[in-house]
N, C-alpha and C positions, 0 to 999 in steps of 0.2 A: 504494500500500499504506500501512497504518497501522502505525506503530511505537510502542512504549512503552519508555521509558528503564528499564532494569533494574539500573542501578548507582546508588549514592548520588547522584552527579552525574557528568556527562560534558561534554566540550568541544565547542563549535561553532567551526569555522574557516572562512574564506572560500574555502579551496581544500582539496582532498583530500590534505593532507600535514601532518605533525607541525610542520614549520618555519613554516607559515602562522601569523599572529597569532591569538590567542584573541579572538573577538568576542562570545561569549556562552556560556551553559551551559544544559544541561537538568538537572532533578533527577528523583530516583526517582519513577516513576509518571507523568511528563509524556508526553502524547500528541503525536505529530507525524505529518505526512504525508511519505511517502517517495516522491520522485519519479524517482530514479535511483540506480544503484549503480556505483561505480567502484573496482574491485579490492576493498580492505577498507574502503572508505568509502561511505557513502550521503549523497545529497543530501536535505535535509530542509526543511520548512516548519513553523514552530510555530503554535500557535493564535493568536498575536498578529501573524502575518505575516512573521516573521523567517526568513530563508533562509541556509542554509550547509551545511557537511558535518561529519559526525561518524563515528566508527568504527562500522562494521556490528555488531560484537560487543557494543556498549553498548546495542543496541536488540533488542527481541523483536518480530517481525512478528505481528500479530493481525488477526482479521477485523473487518469493519465492525460486525457484530452483537455481537461480543465487546466492542469499544470502546464502543458504545453502552450496553451492559450495565454496564460499568465505571463510566462516568460517572454512571449512575443510582444506583449503590450506593456509589460511592466517597466517602471522607471525607478531609478535608484535615488533615494535621498542621499545627498553627499555629506558635506562637512557640518552643517548646522543642526541644531536641536531645536525642538519646539514641543508645545503642548500637544498632547494626543488629541486630534480633531474629533474623535469619537466621544471624548470626555473633556469638553472644553472647560468645564467648571472645575476640574482638577488641576493640581500642580504637577501631575506625572509627566515626566519628560520622555520624549522619544530619543533613543540613542542615535548618533550619527551612523550612517551606513545601512539603515533599515530599507526595506522595500515597500512599495504601496500595493503589493500583490493582493493583500487581504482586504482592501478597501473596495466595496461594491461600487461606488460611485467615484470613478477616477477624475471626474470633472468638477468635483466639489470645490467650491471656492476656498474651503478651509485647507485643501491640499495644495493650492497654488499660491498661498499667501507668502508674503515676503520673508517670513521666518524660516521658510524651507528653501533648500537649494536641490535642484533636480538634475539627474543625469539619465539618458536613455540607456537602459541596460543592453539594448541591441547594438549600441555604438559607444564602447568604452572610450574614454578620452585617450588622445594619443599619449603614449607612455614615454616618460623619461625619468630616470632615477631621482632628479632634483624635485619632481612633484611629490614624491614620498617625503622628502626632507621638509619641504615647506608645509606639508599637512602636519608635521610633527608640532609645529608651533600651536596649533589648536588643542593639542593634548597636553601641553605642559601643566603640571600641578594636579593632575588626575591621580588619585590614590592607587596604590598597588593593591591588586586582588588576585590571589592565585586562581588561575582559570578564567579570569575576566577578560572579556573582549569588547566592552562598551565603555563610553566615556563616564559611566558611573564607577568604574574600576577596571583596570587593566593589568595583566602581567606582561612580560617583556615580548613574548611571541604573540600575544593577543593584540598588543599594540601594532606590531608589524602587519599581522593578518588583517586588522581593521583598516589600516591605511590603504592596503591594496584592494580591499573590498570597496572602499568609498570611491575608488577610481574605476570600479567595474571589472576588476579581475580576481580570479580565484587564487588562493595562496594557501600553503600547508599551514597547520596549526602549531605545531611544536617546533622549538628552535633547532633541534637536531634534524627535523624534516626540512626546515627552511634552508638549512646549510647545504642541501642537495640541489638547490635551484641556483641557476646563474653561472657566470664565468668567474673562476678563481683569480684573485688579484695578488700578485707578488708584492710584498710590502716589507718595510723596515719599521718597526714600531717605534724605534728611537727617532726616526725621521718620517712620520706619517704624512702620506701625500694622498689620502683618500679623497674621493669626490662626494659632493652631497648626494645622499641617497644610497650609497654603498652600504651593504649590510656587514656588520662585524659580529664574529662569533667567539664565545669564550668557553674554555674547557679546562678542567683540572686533570692532572696526570692520571691515566687509568680510568677516567670517568667519561660519560657521554657529554656532548655539547649541552650546556645547561643555560646559556644566556645569549641574547642577541640584541644588538644596538643598531642605530641608524646614523650613519656619518653625517655630520653638518660641514664637512669639509676640513682637510687637514687632519688634526688630532682631536677635533671636537665631535661629540656624538650625543644623540638623544637615546634614552632607554627608559624602561619602567623598572625602577629600583627604589622601594619605599613610596615613590611617586614618580610620575613621568617628568624626567629632568634632564639637564644637560651636563655632561662631564667632559674631561679632557684627558688625553694620553700623554700630555706634556708635563713632566714633573715640576716644571716652573709655574705651571698655571694653578690658580687657586681652586680650580675645579677638578684637579688631578685626583684619581682613585688608584691607589697602588695595586689593589687586588684585580682590578679590570686590566691594568697594564700587564700584570704578570700572567693572567689567563687568556689573553687574546691569541687565537691560534689560526684564525681563518677570516678571510674577507672575500665578499662576492659582490659582483656588479650585475645588476638585473637589467635585461633589455626586453623589449616587447616580444622578441622571438622565444624567450623563456617562459612566457606567461599564457595562460588560457582564460578567455573571457568568462565571466559568471554566466552569461546566457549559454555558452557552449557547455560549461561544467554542469550546469543545471540540467540541460538537455540530456547529457550523457547519464546523468543520475536517473532521470525519469525513464530512460530507455532501458534501464536495468530492471525496472519494475515488470514482474511477470504476471 
């Protein structure tokens, strides 16, 4: 079955229980494949291949034909947040990067107000790494939440995935998965010459890659650590963090050829439904 997230965002957990850790989130309008239902929980797979459990009531089951129609017409809310137009009297905020797939009236005046910024999911913006770096400015100060990928709370890889999604592209969820995308950059961390938007990966000896950051050019970088912040690889800079310098092991440069559009990724997911 195919499900669509019908709340502003919802949690994904590795087991069908509230006490299980938060591993990721879905945002409003995000499509998933439902493979099983366990009591009030359903097992899902996202368009980027992430699996876990979420509450059944957070999803609406739709047909394959309806899902394909939605992604052909849907438009993506980009970087701004606004009050949920279905509950205008509330202060509930919509996270950046949601889809309007779940709204019945796509021509509603509420949905085209100036508080929202729209992009057609069928035509992602022309991609360049510096667009990712520029979007980081809008995320500064957001608190760190393990498993979070909304502007209510982000972890390091959730920040990266959210930024690509806002531009209309699919991207893996975890840092070690993200490290497999793009072209490897040779670098000397004592004299860093990264470009804005390059992805930086961190790993301790004998361990898996555990952290990702987005270069702001040279030795400066954005990342989610306690909150979304800016730090430096330069020991002379007041933003220097020794641990990040010591554990930087890999840098990747992303080009459009390395990416899949959300439309294509959602289509592939829907086609898996039997």
